[in-house]
C-alpha positions as CSV (number, residue, x, y, z in Angstrom):
1,M,91.0,92.0,65.0
2,N,93.7,90.8,62.5
3,E,96.4,89.3,64.0
4,K,98.6,91.9,63.6
5,T,100.8,94.8,65.8
6,E,102.1,97.6,65.0
7,S,105.8,97.8,66.3
8,L,107.7,100.2,68.7
9,P,110.5,102.3,67.1
10,M,113.2,99.9,67.5
11,A,117.0,100.2,66.3
12,E,118.6,98.7,63.3
13,G,121.5,96.0,63.5
14,N,124.2,95.6,60.8
15,A,124.1,91.9,59.3
16,G,126.7,89.4,59.6
17,C,127.3,87.0,57.3
18,G,124.8,84.4,56.6
19,S,122.5,86.2,58.7
20,T,118.5,86.6,57.8
21,P,117.1,89.8,58.4
22,G,114.7,87.9,61.2
23,D,118.5,86.5,62.7
24,I,119.3,89.8,62.5
25,E,116.1,91.6,64.3
26,R,116.3,89.3,66.7
27,A,119.5,89.5,67.7
28,E,119.6,92.9,67.8
29,Q,116.4,93.2,70.1
30,D,118.2,91.1,72.8
31,R,120.9,93.4,72.9
32,M,118.7,95.6,73.6
33,I,116.5,93.5,76.2
34,E,119.9,93.4,78.0
35,A,120.6,96.6,78.0
36,S,116.8,97.4,79.7
37,L,117.4,94.5,81.9
38,A,120.4,95.4,83.9
39,R,118.9,99.4,84.7
40,I,116.4,97.4,86.5
41,G,117.4,95.9,89.8
42,R,114.6,93.1,91.2
43,K,112.3,91.8,88.6
44,I,109.0,89.8,90.1
45,L,106.4,88.3,88.3
46,V,102.9,88.0,89.8
47,M,101.5,84.7,88.7
48,S,98.9,82.2,90.2
49,G,97.7,78.8,88.5
50,K,94.2,80.0,88.3
51,G,92.2,83.5,87.8
52,G,89.8,85.6,89.7
53,V,92.2,85.1,92.5
54,G,92.9,88.2,92.4
55,K,96.5,89.2,90.9
56,S,96.2,92.3,89.0
57,T,95.0,93.7,92.4
58,V,97.4,92.4,94.1
59,A,100.5,93.2,91.7
60,A,98.9,96.9,91.6
61,Y,99.3,97.8,95.0
62,I,102.7,95.9,95.8
63,A,103.6,98.0,93.1
64,L,101.9,101.0,94.7
65,L,103.0,100.4,98.0
66,L,106.8,100.2,96.9
67,N,106.2,103.2,94.9
68,S,105.5,105.0,98.3
69,K,107.9,104.3,100.1
70,G,110.7,106.2,97.5
71,Y,110.9,103.3,95.1
72,K,111.3,103.4,91.4
73,V,108.9,101.2,90.0
74,G,108.1,99.7,86.6
75,L,104.6,98.2,86.4
76,L,104.1,96.0,83.4
77,D,100.9,94.2,82.4
78,V,101.1,91.2,80.2
79,D,98.4,89.8,80.8
80,L,97.2,91.0,76.8
81,H,93.6,88.8,76.6
82,G,92.0,90.8,79.4
83,P,94.4,93.8,81.0
84,S,93.5,95.2,84.1
85,I,95.9,97.4,85.9
86,P,95.2,100.3,83.7
87,R,91.5,100.3,85.2
88,L,92.2,99.2,88.6
89,L,94.8,102.6,88.7
90,N,92.5,104.7,86.3
91,V,94.9,105.3,83.6
92,Q,93.5,108.0,81.2
93,G,96.8,108.2,79.4
94,T,99.2,106.4,76.8
95,L,102.1,105.3,76.4
96,E,105.0,108.3,76.0
97,M,106.5,109.7,73.1
98,S,109.0,112.0,72.3
99,E,110.5,113.5,69.4
100,K,113.1,110.7,69.3
101,N,110.8,108.3,68.9
102,V,111.5,106.8,72.4
103,V,108.9,105.2,73.9
104,R,108.3,105.6,77.7
105,P,105.7,103.6,80.0
106,Y,103.0,105.7,81.5
107,R,103.5,107.9,84.6
108,S,101.4,106.9,87.7
109,S,103.8,109.0,89.1
110,D,107.2,110.4,89.4
111,N,108.5,107.1,90.0
112,L,105.8,104.9,88.8
113,G,105.8,103.7,85.7
114,I,103.0,101.7,83.8
115,V,102.9,100.1,80.5
116,S,100.0,97.7,79.3
117,I,98.4,96.3,76.2
118,E,95.2,98.2,76.6
119,M,97.2,101.7,76.1
120,L,98.0,100.9,72.0
121,I,93.9,99.7,71.9
122,G,91.6,102.4,71.0
123,D,88.7,100.5,72.2
124,K,88.8,99.7,74.8
125,D,86.5,96.9,74.8
126,A,88.0,95.1,71.9
127,A,88.6,91.5,72.1
128,V,92.3,90.8,71.7
129,I,93.1,87.7,69.6
130,W,96.6,86.9,69.2
131,R,98.3,83.5,68.8
132,G,101.5,82.4,70.5
133,P,104.1,84.2,68.3
134,L,102.2,87.9,68.4
135,K,101.9,87.7,72.0
136,I,106.0,86.6,72.5
137,G,106.6,89.8,70.3
138,A,105.1,92.1,71.9
139,I,106.0,91.2,75.3
140,R,109.7,91.3,74.4
141,Q,109.2,94.7,72.8
142,F,107.6,96.0,76.2
143,I,111.1,94.8,77.5
144,S,112.8,96.1,74.1
145,D,111.2,98.8,72.9
146,I,110.2,101.0,76.0
147,E,112.5,103.0,77.6
148,W,111.6,101.7,81.5
149,G,114.8,104.0,82.8
150,D,116.6,103.0,86.2
151,L,113.3,101.0,88.2
152,D,114.3,99.6,91.6
153,F,111.8,96.9,91.1
154,L,109.2,95.5,87.9
155,I,106.4,94.4,88.5
156,V,104.9,92.1,85.9
157,D,101.4,91.0,86.0
158,S,101.2,87.6,84.0
159,P,97.6,85.8,83.0
160,P,96.3,82.8,84.7
161,G,97.9,79.8,83.5
162,T,101.6,78.6,82.4
163,G,101.1,79.6,78.8
164,D,103.3,82.0,76.7
165,E,102.9,85.1,78.6
166,P,104.9,83.6,81.8
167,L,107.1,81.6,80.1
168,T,107.7,84.4,77.5
169,V,108.5,86.2,80.7
170,A,110.7,83.6,82.3
171,Q,112.6,83.1,79.1
172,T,113.2,87.1,78.8
173,I,113.8,87.9,81.9
174,P,116.0,84.8,83.3
175,S,116.8,87.2,86.7
176,A,112.9,86.8,87.3
177,E,111.4,85.8,90.6
178,A,108.2,84.6,90.5
179,L,105.7,85.7,93.6
180,I,102.6,83.1,93.4
181,L,99.3,83.9,94.5
182,T,95.8,81.2,95.6
183,T,93.2,81.1,98.1
184,P,92.6,79.0,100.2
185,Q,90.3,76.6,98.1
186,E,92.0,73.5,97.7
187,I,91.0,73.6,93.7
188,S,93.5,76.9,93.9
189,L,96.4,75.4,95.5
190,A,96.1,72.4,93.4
191,D,96.5,74.9,90.5
192,V,99.5,76.7,92.9
193,R,101.4,73.4,93.0
194,K,101.1,73.6,88.6
195,S,102.8,76.9,88.7
196,I,105.4,75.8,91.4
197,N,106.2,72.9,88.9
198,F,106.5,74.8,86.0
199,C,108.9,77.6,88.0
200,H,111.7,74.9,88.4
201,Q,111.1,73.2,84.8
202,V,112.2,76.8,84.0
203,N,114.5,77.2,86.3
204,M,112.9,81.0,88.3
205,Q,113.4,81.8,91.2
206,I,110.2,81.4,93.8
207,L,110.5,84.5,95.5
208,G,107.3,83.0,97.9
209,V,103.7,82.3,97.6
210,V,101.1,84.3,99.0
211,E,97.7,83.4,100.1
212,N,94.9,86.5,99.2
213,M,91.4,85.9,100.2
214,S,92.1,84.7,103.2
215,G,89.3,85.6,105.4
216,F,87.0,88.5,106.5
217,V,86.8,90.0,109.8
218,C,83.7,91.8,110.7
219,P,84.2,94.8,111.2
220,D,81.5,94.9,113.9
221,C,82.1,91.8,116.4
222,G,86.5,92.1,115.1
223,K,86.0,88.4,114.2
224,K,87.5,86.5,111.6
225,I,85.2,84.4,109.4
226,N,86.9,82.0,107.1
227,I,84.6,82.6,104.2
228,F,87.0,80.4,101.7
229,G,88.7,78.0,104.5
230,S,92.2,78.4,105.9
231,G,95.8,77.9,106.3
232,G,95.8,76.4,102.6
233,G,98.5,78.2,101.1
234,T,101.2,77.9,104.1
235,K,100.4,73.7,104.1
236,M,100.8,73.8,100.7
237,S,104.1,75.5,100.9
238,A,105.4,73.7,103.6
239,Q,104.8,70.4,101.7
240,M,106.6,71.8,98.0
241,D,109.5,73.8,100.3
242,V,108.7,77.2,98.9
243,P,108.7,80.4,101.1
244,F,105.4,81.6,102.5
245,L,105.0,85.4,102.3
246,G,101.9,86.1,104.3
247,E,97.8,85.8,104.3
248,I,95.9,88.8,102.8
249,P,92.7,89.1,104.0
250,I,88.9,90.3,102.3
251,E,88.7,94.6,102.1
252,P,85.5,95.7,100.7
253,E,86.7,99.2,100.6
254,M,89.8,97.8,98.0
255,V,87.2,96.2,95.7
256,K,85.0,99.5,96.1
257,M,88.5,101.5,95.5
258,G,89.5,98.9,92.6
259,D,86.8,99.5,90.6
260,S,87.2,103.5,90.5
261,G,90.8,103.3,89.6
262,R,91.3,104.5,93.1
263,L,93.7,101.5,94.7
264,N,96.3,104.6,95.2
265,D,94.0,106.1,98.0
266,L,94.4,103.5,100.8
267,V,98.1,103.2,101.0
268,D,97.7,105.7,104.2
269,K,95.5,104.2,105.6
270,T,97.5,102.1,108.3
271,E,94.5,101.0,110.2
272,L,93.1,98.4,107.8
273,E,93.6,95.0,108.1
274,I,94.5,94.5,105.0
275,N,97.7,97.3,104.9
276,K,99.2,95.6,107.5
277,A,99.3,92.4,105.6
278,Y,100.5,94.5,103.0
279,G,102.8,95.5,105.3
280,Q,104.6,92.3,106.6
281,I,104.6,90.3,103.2
282,L,106.3,93.9,101.2
283,K,109.0,93.8,104.6
284,K,109.7,89.6,103.3
285,I,109.9,90.9,99.9
286,I,112.4,93.8,100.2
287,E,114.8,92.0,102.3
288,R,114.5,88.9,100.2
């Protein structure tokens, strides 16, 4: 795949004395980003120190739950190399383009808009082979050139680690809050410590830590089995003086619904232990 991507429609700026075309374009994009973010209430970056902890599923489900409560929500997938959001939510369409060249998110519902690089790629199995500058430019365009409208929440799903994508979000959205995901395993907790230190270094507010895959409740006897251990997220949060938002148990039904793109079917099943856990976490997110 060639190292280039088509730009979304962009406004043109007026040249200033001594300004290069690149300076003018950057300044105009900064203005568009500022205008777009001014219409968005809370911006939450869901991040993790390592892969495989369920970050995309958590980001998507939080967006669905907020939407179910009547909030206007945007879901931005900046995992450019391994986008998962469209498949989790069975996104079959692409970004909306009006006659006036205004680009809008894909509408999963009236109050939930979704943007992902996968919507712009013809072959969904094609590899996105981009270096830093291209990734940075794409993320900035997702914020500047897309008409998100008025939102209560923008949930941003980023790839694992502390590379270009989360750093770009931190620099582009200075008011973003980090929701850091971990599992009870020590190997995951060690990487989360790096994520917390990353947030401190870039002055990003930490919303809190969530421990995913925190035990499995046996459907027959009701006993909780701690497959990956327990309590690690709570202890680590206390040690590093960051809020702990809660634990999410393993739920086979969520795996099944995620694989089939039907996560939304779980939202109304209040009897599930996983929804009780998410309910407590969501309450803390909204209150903070």
